[in-house]
N, C-alpha and C positions, 0 to 999 in steps of 0.2 A: 638652663636652656629650655626652650619650648618648641613644639612642632606645629607648623602651620602648613597644611596641605602636604604633609609628609616631609617637610624640610625643616631642619633645625634652625632656630633663630634666637637671638638674644632678647632680653626684656626690652632693651632700648629700641631695637628694630621693631619688636612687636608693638610697642606703644606708638611708634610713629605710624605703623601700618594701620592700627586701629583708628588713629586720628584722621588719617588721610583717605582711607578707602572704606571705612565703615566695617571692615572685617573684625569681628570681635571674638576673642577666645577668652572665656571667663577664667581669670586666674584662680578663682575659687574652685573651679571644677578640675584643676590640674594639681600637680604636685610640685609646688615651688621649691627652689633651692634656697634654703635659709642657712645663713652662716652664723655660727656661735662659737663660744669658747668652752672647751670641756672643763668641768670642775676639777679634773685631775691635772690638767696642764693648761692654764689660762693664758695661752699665747696665740697670736694670729696664725702661727704655723700649724696649729692643730685644728684649724677650721675644717669642718666636714659637712657633708650632706646629712640632713636629719632623717628624711623618710626612707630608711633602709631597715626592713623588718629583722633580718638576720643574715649571717654569712651564707646560709644555705638557701636563701630565697632572694630572687632578683626583683620580686614585686612587693612593694610595701603593703601592709595590711591596714585597712582603714579603721580608724577608731570610731566605733559606733556609739556616740554619746549625744544626748539631746542638746548639750551646751555648745557644740561645735559643728561646723558643716564640712570642714576640709582638713582633717588631721589624720596622721598616720602613726602607727606604732613604731618605735625604735628601741633597740636594746642598749643604746648608748645615751648616757645622761649628758644632755647638751643644754647650756643656757644661751638662748638666742639674744644676741645683743645688737645685731644690725642686719639690715637687708641690703640688697643691691641699691645703689644710689638712684634716685628718680631723675630721669633726664629732663632737661629744660628745653622745651620746643622753641625753635627760632626759625624765622623765615628770612629776614634780612640781617646782614651783619651791621656793625655800627656805621658803615659807610653807605647804607641803603642798598646794598647789592644782595639780590636773592641768591641763596646758596644752592638751592635745588629747584629747578624749573617746575617740578611737579607740585611745589608748594606755593607757587604764584597765586595770589588771591584772585578769586573770580569776581572782580569788581571792574566797573567801567570808569571812564575818565570823570564823569559827573560826580559819582560817589566818592572817588578818591580825592578829588579837589575839594569837595564839600567837607570831607573829614579834616583835611589839612587846614582849611579856612576856619573850621570850628576850633582846631587846636590853637591857631593864632589868636582867635577871639578869646579863648579861655585865658591865654597868656596876657593879653591886653587888659582884660577885665580884672585879673588878679593884680596887675600893677596899679591900676587906677584905684581899686577898692582898698588895697593894702595901704597905699599912701593916704587915702581918705581917712582911714582909721587912725593913722599916725597924726593926722591933722585935727583929730577930734570930731570929724564930721559924721562918722558912724561909730558904733560902740565896739565892734568886734569883727574879725574876719579870719578866714582860713584859706590859704592858697592851694593850688594844685600843681605848682612848679615841679617839673620832672615826671609827672604822672599823667600827662596829657594823652598818652596813647590809649588810656582807658576808653576813650571815645570809640575805639574800634570794637569794643564789646557791645556798646549800645547799637552800633550799626549792624551787628549780627543778629539782633533781636527783632521780633515783630513789634510794631507800634503799640499793640494791645497787651503785650506781656507786662505783667505787674512788676514794678521795681521798688525794692526796699533799699534805700541808700544810707550811707553814713554821713560823711561831710566833705568828701573830695570827689563826689560824683556829679558836680555841676556840669561837667562835659557831657555826661549821659543825658541830662535834662536838656541841655542846649541842643543836642542832636534830635531830641524828641520834638523840638519846636518851641521851647520856652524862650520867650523874647528877652532881649537885653533890658527892656523896660520892666519886665516882671522880675528879673534878677535884682535890678536897682531898687525897685519899690520894696522888695522883701528886705533887703539889707538896710534900708532906711526905716522900715516899719511904718510907712506912711498910709494914708487913707486908701490908696489904690492897691496896697499889698493884699494878695489873696488870703493871707493868714490874719488879716485885720490888725497887723502890728503886734500880735501877741507872742510871736516867736523871736528869739535872738537871731542875728544875721546868719546867713548860710544854711538856715533850717528850712529849705525849700519843700514845696509839696504842691501837687495839682491833681485833682481828680480827672480832669479832662485828658491828661497825658499819662494816666495810670502810674503816677509816681507818688508813693505814700510819703507823707510829711516826715521829715527827718527828726529824730529824737536825740537829745544830747547824751542821754544815758547810754553808756557803751554796751554794744552787743544785743540790746533788747530787740532789734529788728530781725535777728537771725531766727529765733524760734517763731516769731510772728510770720516770717516768710515760709517756714515749714508748714505752719497752720494754714496760711493762704493757699499754698500749693496743694495741700490735702483737700481743701474746699474745692479747688478747681477739679481735682480728681473725682470727687464725689459728684460734681456737676458734669462729669464726662470730659473735663478739661477741654471741652469743645464749645463751639458756638451753637446757635439755634438753626443755623443754615449752612449749606455747603460753601457759600461764598466767604464765610469767616473762618480763619484757621484756628487750630487748637492753640491754647495759650500755656505759658509756663510762668514761673516766678523767678526773677533775678534778684539776688541778695548780695549787696556789696558790703565789705567790712575790711578792717585792717588787721595786721598781725597782732596788734595789741588786743583787739576784740576777740581774736581766736584764743586768747589766754583766759577768757571769761568762761564761767560754767555754762552760760546760755549757749555758747557755741557747741559744746559737746552734746547737750540735750537736744539741740536742734538737728544736728547731723544724725544722731541716733534715731530720732523720730522719723526724719525724712527717709532714712535707709530702711527701717522696719516697715513703715507705712507706704513705701514706694511712691514718694511724692515728686511731682514734676517741678523740681526747683534746682537752680544753678547757684551754688555758693561761690562767690567771686572774692577771693582774698587778695587785697593789695598789700603784698609784703614789701614794704619800703624800708625795712631794716630797723625802724624805731617805733616804739610805743611812747610817744612824746619824747622823753629823754632816755628811756630804757632801750639799749640796743638789743637786737635779736639774740646775741650771744648770752645775754643775761635773762632773757625771757623763757627760753626753752632749750632742751637738748634734743637730739634726733635730727632727722632730715627735714627740716623746715615744717611748714604747715601741711603740705601735701601728704606726708606720711600718715597723718591722722585720718584723712579721708579713706585711705586703704584699710586702716584699722577698723573703721566703721562699715567696711564693705561697700564703699561708695566709689563709683568710677571717678578717677582722678586724673587731672591734667596739670602739668606745670609748664608755664610758658615765660618767655622773655617779655616782661611788662613794659619795656621801652620800645618794643617792636610792635607797631600798631597792627601789622598783618598777622603776626603770631597770635596776638590777642583776638583779632577778628576771627581767624580760622578756628582757634580753640573754642571760642564762644559759639560759633556756628555749629560745630560738632556737638558741643554740650547741649545745645538747644534741640538738636535732632534726637539725642538720647532722652532728654527730659520729656519732650512732647510726644515722640514716637513710641516710647517704651515705659513712660511713667517712672523714670529712673533719676534719682538725684545725682548731680555731678559737682565735684569740687574743683575749682580752678585756682591754682596758686600763681598769681602774676607777680613775678620778681621785678622790683623797680627800686628807685632811690628817691627819697624826699629831698628835693633841692631847697625848698623854703623852710622857714621855721614851722613848728607844729601849728602855731596860731599866732595872732598878734599878742598873745599873753606869754609867749615863749621866746627865749633867746638861745638858739641852738649852738652858739659859740661856746656855751658852758660845757658842752659834752661832745663836740666834734670840731675839728679844725676847719678853718676857712679854705685851706688848700685842698682838703678832701672834697668839699662841696664843689669848688671850682673845677677840680679834676673830673668829677662826674658830669658836670654841666658841659665841659668841653669834649669829653671822650665819648659820652653815650647819651646824647640829647635826642629825645623822641621826635622833636620837630625837625631837627637836622637830618635824621635818618629818612623820614618820609619825604622831605623836600628833595633830597638827592635821588630818591627813587622816582619821584614825579619828574624831575629834570631829565633823568635817563630815559623816561618814557616819551619825552617831548611834550609833557602836559603842564610844565611849569617853567618859569624863566626868572632871571634876576629882576627884569622889568615888572613882571607880575608880582613878584615878592614885594618890591618897593611900594607898588600901588596898593596891594592888599594890606600891608602893615599900616599905611597911612589912612586908608579908608576905614578899616576896622577900628582903629583907635579913635577916629573921628566919631564913628557911630556909638562907641562905648561912652565917650565923653558927653555926647548929646543926650543919651539915655540917663546918664548920671546927673546931668544938670537938670533935666526934667523932673527926676525923682526928688531931687533936693528941694525943689520949689513947692512940692505938694504939702498940704497940711497933714497933720497927724490925725488918726482916728479920734472921734469924740471919746472922752473918758468914760462915757456911758457904755461904750462898746465892751469895756472890760467885763461887764455883767451880762452881756448877751451870749446866747448859744450855750449856756450852762445846762439848761433843761430843754427838753423837746417842746414842752408846752409854751405857748406865747407868754403866759404870765410867769413871774419868778416867785420863788418861795419867800415867805415872810422874813426869814433870816437874811436872805440875799438882798431883799428890798431894803432892809435896815442898813446893811453895809453900803449899798448904793447911795442911800440918802446921806449917810455920814461922809462918804467920799465927795459927793457933789457939793455938800455943804462947805467942806474945806476948800474946794476949788473956787467956789463963789466968794468965799471970805478972803482968800489970798490969791487973786487972779494973777498978780504980777509974779509972785513966787513960783507958781505952777506954769507960768508962761502960757496962759490959756489962749492967747492970740495965735499960738502955733497949732491949735487943735480945731477940728471941725466943730461947728455948733450943733449940728444935728445929732440926735441920740441914736442908740442902737435899735435893733429889731425888737428888743424886749424892753418894757418900761413898767 
């Protein structure tokens, strides 16, 4: 138990209060109740409070060692094996009904409808591009089925906050203003692609929208995010004028990435250096084919944040308003106090891991269909909007049709574009306009092969103009 303004309260209630009112009681400055099994009798019945100095003293005596900040002496040998479960923050139930009016999101009709339309757009884009890959029209794709509520986190950020994504954050980029044409051009790798066709599909990035290009290698973006946040801190995490707000870094990753060593190093750095960064873990239960039960023990990913001394929130990742409120509070802490925050967003991956995966090998179709029917992020938000009078079946039908039409139009336009010139492969390697002798030799060799075998390399599908370096 804890005391807030002289009143005893549970950790669950305290966590909710911190999230909704901004009242913060540092758990590190208090004496938490930790439960453990005695080495003499390792049974749950023998669970007891650790911080009790002796039978003669009612106040625990603090352990004054440089390696800890909040430990107390006890004369009982206790092995700590578990802590109180971390609560999962929820605003709406699966029927879109807000359970506590005090948690109603502070959003207007325009923003709420915009978020829902973006969720529909993500769903439509996933369907078109997934089928395109199956038809051999693009080489690879990864869907976001079941995780569309992540858009709520992007809506809670400022447009200038820096985002490091993984590969299911297309919704965040869509909310930032990335066009359907830009998505399609990237997946095709055509001459209009911002990445000049050098990245595989779904590896988006744009400097203008402060979205760092996605990397295939798992978890590399997490320590990079800590470093970027530290840089913002050194710069004052602020702008050059009063009109521009302070900034933070948002880093998205999955539960599989949280099993990489990069994750731990990044969180430790952010905690000790007090970096303004939000770590957003999409815990969808699977690291490709490995279920969470085989990835780790303990209370999910959120418990690791507490272990590193990081403010931690766990939320219902299928509830867009829980995601929105959690991220909004996390940003306040990051920007206002230079404090890192870990958000564990609990969700379920409806689609296959990627077009290279067949999830029926490790989970049943009935399980997937049950999640799709019982806890669909789009259904929950649609019901909430309808209850507000902001949406209707007629608007739903029209939106589904119009959005799919726009997606197909952008897809068709991207498919007609030529691919970048082969010479672009050798551009942007060095800052100087001229390239190195070794690179020039490689370029000559490649272009010689292309000119010798134009039909084999389908040179008619490429632009004729060269790159910026020659």
